[in-house]
C-alpha positions in Angstrom: 141.8 70.3 -5.5 139.5 69.1 -2.7 140.9 71.7 -0.4 140.3 74.5 -2.8 136.7 73.3 -3.3 136.0 73.4 0.4 137.4 76.9 0.7 135.2 78.1 -2.1 132.2 76.5 -0.5 132.8 78.2 2.8 133.3 81.5 1.1 130.0 81.1 -0.7 128.3 80.2 2.6 129.6 83.2 4.6 130.3 85.8 2.0 127.1 85.7 0.1 124.8 86.6 3.1 127.1 89.5 4.0 126.1 91.2 0.8 122.4 91.1 1.8 122.5 91.3 5.6 121.5 94.9 5.8 118.9 96.2 8.3 115.6 94.7 7.3 117.4 92.3 5.1 116.2 88.8 4.3 118.9 86.8 6.1 117.4 84.4 8.5 119.5 84.6 11.7 117.0 82.4 13.6 117.9 79.5 11.3 121.5 79.8 12.5 120.7 80.0 16.2 120.6 83.8 16.9 117.4 85.6 16.1 117.6 89.3 15.6 114.9 90.9 17.8 114.3 94.2 19.4 116.9 96.8 18.8 119.2 94.2 17.2 117.0 94.1 14.1 118.0 97.7 13.2 121.7 97.4 13.7 124.0 97.3 10.7 125.6 93.9 10.2 129.1 95.3 10.7 128.1 96.3 14.2 128.5 92.7 15.2 130.3 91.2 12.2 133.3 93.5 12.3 135.2 93.6 8.9 132.8 91.0 7.6 134.2 88.3 9.8 131.4 86.0 10.7 133.0 83.1 12.5 133.4 83.6 16.3 130.8 86.3 16.5 129.6 86.3 20.2 126.2 85.1 21.0 126.1 86.2 24.7 125.2 89.8 25.7 128.3 90.2 28.0 130.7 89.1 25.3 129.7 92.0 23.1 128.5 94.5 25.6 131.6 94.8 27.7 132.9 98.0 26.2 136.4 96.7 25.7 136.4 93.9 23.0 136.5 93.9 19.2 132.8 94.7 19.2 132.9 97.9 21.3 129.3 98.0 22.3 128.4 99.8 25.5 128.7 97.8 28.7 127.3 98.1 32.2 127.5 101.5 33.8 129.8 102.1 36.7 126.7 102.2 38.9 125.5 98.8 37.7 125.0 96.4 40.5 127.4 93.5 40.8 125.9 90.6 38.9 126.8 87.6 36.7 127.2 88.4 32.9 123.8 86.8 32.0 122.3 90.2 31.1 119.2 88.7 29.5 118.1 87.5 32.9 117.0 91.1 33.6 117.2 93.1 30.4 115.5 92.7 27.0 116.6 93.8 23.5 113.4 95.8 23.1 114.4 98.4 25.8 117.6 97.9 27.7 116.8 100.5 30.4 113.3 99.2 31.1 114.0 96.2 33.3 111.2 93.7 33.2 112.4 91.8 36.3 115.4 91.4 38.5 116.6 87.8 38.7 118.2 87.8 42.1 119.9 84.5 41.4 122.2 86.5 39.0 123.1 89.1 41.6 126.5 88.9 43.2 127.2 90.4 46.6 125.0 91.6 49.3 121.4 92.8 49.1 122.6 96.2 50.3 124.8 96.6 47.2 121.6 97.4 45.4 119.0 98.0 48.1 120.6 101.1 49.5 117.8 103.5 49.1 119.3 104.8 45.8 119.8 102.0 43.3 116.7 100.3 44.8 114.5 100.7 47.8 116.3 100.2 51.1 115.1 99.7 54.7 111.9 101.6 55.4 112.1 104.1 58.3 110.1 101.9 60.6 112.2 98.8 59.9 113.7 97.2 63.1 117.3 98.1 63.6 119.7 95.4 62.4 123.2 94.8 61.0 122.2 91.6 59.2 121.9 91.3 55.5 118.4 91.3 54.1 118.6 87.6 53.0 119.2 86.6 56.6 115.4 87.0 57.1 114.0 87.7 53.6 114.1 85.8 50.4 113.7 86.8 46.8 110.8 84.5 46.2 108.5 86.1 48.8 109.7 89.2 50.5 107.0 89.3 53.2 107.6 85.7 54.2 110.2 86.5 56.8 112.2 83.9 58.6 113.3 86.1 61.5 116.8 85.8 63.0 116.9 87.7 66.3 120.7 87.2 66.5 121.2 90.0 64.0 119.0 92.7 65.7 120.8 95.6 67.3 117.8 97.2 69.2 115.8 96.1 72.2 113.0 93.7 71.7 110.4 96.4 72.5 111.5 98.3 69.3 109.5 95.6 67.4 107.5 93.8 70.0 105.3 96.7 70.9 101.9 95.2 70.1 101.8 97.3 67.0 104.4 95.8 64.7 104.3 92.4 66.3 103.0 91.0 69.5 104.4 92.5 72.7 103.7 92.0 76.4 100.4 90.5 77.2 97.9 92.3 79.4 98.5 89.9 82.3 102.3 90.3 82.1 103.9 91.4 85.4 104.8 95.0 85.7 108.3 95.4 84.3 110.5 97.6 82.2 110.7 97.0 78.5 114.0 95.2 78.5 112.6 91.8 77.5 115.9 90.2 76.9 116.9 90.4 80.6 114.5 87.5 81.3 113.6 86.0 77.9 115.6 84.3 75.2 115.2 84.7 71.4 115.7 80.9 71.2 112.5 80.2 73.2 110.3 82.8 74.8 108.9 80.6 77.5 109.9 79.6 80.0 112.0 82.6 81.0 115.7 82.0 81.1 116.1 83.9 84.3 114.1 86.4 86.4 115.9 89.7 86.7 114.1 91.4 89.5 115.9 94.7 88.8 113.5 95.1 85.8 110.4 94.5 87.9 108.3 97.6 88.6 106.0 97.7 91.6 105.7 95.5 94.6 106.7 91.9 95.0 103.2 90.8 95.7 102.0 92.0 92.3 103.7 88.9 91.0 104.2 86.7 94.1 100.5 86.3 94.8 100.4 82.5 94.8 99.0 82.5 91.3 101.5 84.2 89.0 104.4 83.2 91.2 104.8 81.6 94.6 103.4 83.8 97.4 103.7 83.6 101.2 103.5 80.1 102.5 100.8 79.2 105.1 103.4 79.2 107.9 104.7 82.7 107.1 104.4 85.2 110.0 101.4 87.5 109.7 102.9 90.5 107.9 102.2 93.1 105.3 103.0 92.4 101.6 106.1 94.5 101.6 108.3 91.4 100.9 111.4 93.5 100.1 111.5 95.0 103.6 112.8 91.6 104.9 113.9 89.7 101.8 116.2 90.4 98.9 116.1 89.1 95.3 119.8 88.1 95.7 119.1 85.6 98.5 115.6 85.1 99.8 117.0 83.6 103.0 118.1 84.5 105.5 115.8 87.4 105.9 116.6 90.7 107.5 113.6 90.9 109.8 111.6 94.1 110.0 109.0 94.1 112.7 107.5 97.2 111.2 105.8 95.0 108.6 104.4 92.5 111.1 100.6 92.9 111.6 99.9 94.4 115.0 98.7 92.0 117.7 100.3 88.9 116.0 103.6 88.5 117.9 102.7 85.1 119.2 102.1 83.8 115.7 105.9 83.8 115.4 107.2 84.1 119.0 105.8 80.8 120.0 109.0 79.2 121.3 109.5 77.3 118.0 109.5 79.7 115.1 111.1 82.3 117.3 111.8 82.9 121.0 108.6 82.8 123.1 107.7 83.7 126.7 110.3 83.0 129.3 109.5 80.3 131.8 109.1 82.9 134.6 107.1 85.4 132.5 103.9 86.5 134.1 100.8 84.6 132.8 99.0 86.7 130.2 96.8 86.4 127.2 97.9 89.8 125.8 100.0 90.1 122.7 103.7 91.0 123.2 103.3 94.4 121.7 100.8 95.4 124.4 103.8 95.9 126.7 106.9 95.5 124.6 108.2 97.3 121.5 110.4 96.1 118.6 112.7 99.0 119.2 113.6 98.1 122.7 112.3 94.9 124.4 113.1 96.2 127.8 112.0 98.1 129.7 108.4 97.1 129.1 105.5 99.5 129.2 103.4 97.3 131.4 99.7 97.0 130.7 97.7 94.9 133.2 95.1 94.1 130.5 95.3 90.4 129.7 97.2 89.4 132.7 96.1 86.0 133.9 96.0 84.8 137.5 96.3 86.7 140.7 98.1 90.0 141.3 100.3 88.3 143.9 101.9 86.1 141.3 103.8 89.1 140.2 103.5 91.6 143.0 105.4 89.4 145.5 108.0 92.0 146.5 110.6 90.3 144.2 109.3 90.6 140.6 107.2 93.6 141.4 106.2 95.7 144.4 104.3 93.7 147.0 102.2 94.8 149.9 103.6 97.5 152.1 104.7 96.8 155.7 101.7 97.3 157.9 99.3 96.6 155.1 96.0 95.1 156.1 96.4 91.3 156.5 94.0 89.5 154.2 93.8 86.5 151.9 92.0 88.6 149.2 93.8 89.5 146.0 94.9 93.0 145.4 92.2 93.7 142.8 89.6 93.0 145.5 90.3 96.5 146.8 92.5 98.2 144.1 92.3 98.6 140.3 95.1 98.9 137.7 93.7 102.2 136.6 94.3 103.9 140.0 95.8 102.2 143.1 94.2 104.6 145.6 91.6 105.3 146.9 90.7 101.6 147.2 87.4 100.3 146.0 86.7 97.8 148.9 83.1 97.1 149.6 82.0 94.9 152.6 80.1 91.9 151.2 79.7 89.9 154.4 76.2 89.2 155.7 77.4 90.2 159.2 78.5 93.7 158.1 76.0 96.1 159.7 76.5 98.8 157.1 78.5 102.0 156.8 78.5 104.1 160.1 78.0 107.8 160.5 81.6 108.2 161.7 84.4 107.7 159.2 85.7 104.6 160.9 89.2 103.3 160.3 89.5 99.6 159.4 91.2 98.9 162.7 88.3 100.3 164.7 86.6 97.0 163.9 89.5 94.9 162.7 91.6 95.6 165.7 94.2 93.0 164.8 94.6 94.6 161.3 93.3 91.4 159.8 90.2 90.0 158.1 88.8 88.6 161.3 86.9 91.1 163.5 87.3 91.0 167.2 83.7 91.4 168.5 83.5 92.8 172.0 80.2 90.9 172.7 80.2 88.0 170.3 77.1 86.5 171.9 75.1 89.2 170.2 76.4 88.6 166.7 75.5 89.8 164.1 73.4 92.6 165.8 74.5 96.0 166.9 75.0 94.8 170.4 77.8 92.5 169.2 80.0 95.7 169.3 77.9 98.1 171.3 76.5 96.1 174.2 78.5 98.1 176.6 77.1 101.3 175.1 73.5 100.4 175.9 71.6 102.9 178.1 68.5 101.3 179.8 67.0 104.6 180.9 65.5 105.7 177.6 64.3 102.2 176.7 61.1 101.8 178.9 59.5 98.4 178.5 56.3 99.0 180.5 54.9 101.3 183.2 53.3 100.9 186.6 56.0 100.3 187.9 58.4 101.4 185.2 60.7 98.7 183.9 63.3 99.1 181.1 64.5 96.8 178.4 67.9 95.1 178.6 70.5 94.9 175.9 69.5 91.4 175.3 66.0 92.6 174.5 67.1 95.3 172.2 70.3 93.9 170.7 69.1 95.0 167.2 69.0 98.7 167.6 67.2 99.1 164.3 64.1 97.3 165.5 60.7 98.8 166.6 60.0 99.9 170.1 56.9 99.1 172.1 56.0 100.5 175.5 53.4 98.4 177.3 50.9 99.4 180.0 51.9 96.7 182.5 54.1 93.7 183.0 51.6 91.5 181.2 53.0 92.9 178.0 49.6 92.5 176.3 48.6 96.2 175.8 50.8 98.6 173.9 50.7 102.0 175.3 53.2 103.5 172.9 54.5 102.2 169.5 57.5 103.4 167.7 57.8 101.7 164.3 61.3 100.7 163.3 63.8 101.4 162.5 64.2 103.4 165.6 67.9 103.8 165.1 70.0 103.6 161.9 73.7 102.8 161.5 74.5 106.1 160.0 71.8 108.2 161.7 72.9 111.5 163.3 70.6 111.1 166.3 71.7 107.6 167.3 
């Protein structure tokens, strides 16, 4: 009897509302935990309560809208993105197609499953090239707040770091190609991982200027800034030396006997730079330039190192450059400077006319008359034309007139007090034609 009473009570509870649960009916679903709202309010009761069966009626969207169950309501289309079955996270009962929001926490699979440019917006044309999923860098809370993962990029750095999309090379960056990753790392931009000189554009000194990078040290030979003419980026030392880049006139800055070979012990003394005589193509033979030579000519022109004086050359203690020049050897430029030299004669005398021993010392025929003309010409004196006084006529002696260039006086008598004739000097000259 109790069992029958319970059955009748259940029938009264479930059967009675079925008679009145028509669209717009007065049955209060909200009181039983499922409010009819939106499009559900206008559906016939049997759309959900098939054959009047109330117990077990699904309450979740997916349990009814799967297209295959007892309640054959339409389910997701074949093009629907892969999600959980919590439809109400995105859809509403007011308008199923008008999605109010997408709850990405309910999405199953990759972002590209939806964001392919068809189902939803995909990568914009100017997006950097990448194989990574969107959520590697982006999140569904804030799309612009990017946590960038360089490991997933497939293009060069410059595709993004172009100073338009994001910061690129600074204005004081050294001149290089745009292959940033050859020197920098995505883990830390500075310091550089390695310097790949193959990417550098321009000369070494554009970077190795002592500021941006180490430049020439103070002991470096004086040279141009064409570093790569001697050095390589594979191994800075040893260098393949190229003299073409050495500054002219600076050989000794390196060839000092310490940095590089200097002058030999028997080298002639000179202040000239090496390249005045030598070349870097062939050290010998040298193109000798007397400019800068120190010391006397004979230190080199000794007949061994270089040509010396010829056999029969005038014997003298004077150096070669007393008579000769390095511009032209002959004719000589000798000029008598001795106070005893009487001057150039009218005749073109040979040196041995006076220097009879072919040496510096002159052999004076009448040395008692030095340094006057009579020292050489005493035996040439002719008394006749040289009257000293008259009444009776008396002539001068060579002793009286040993300086032929003096004045001549002819006196009236032997008292030599009254001048009868006066001939102002010089009466004779060394190079006079009427001597």
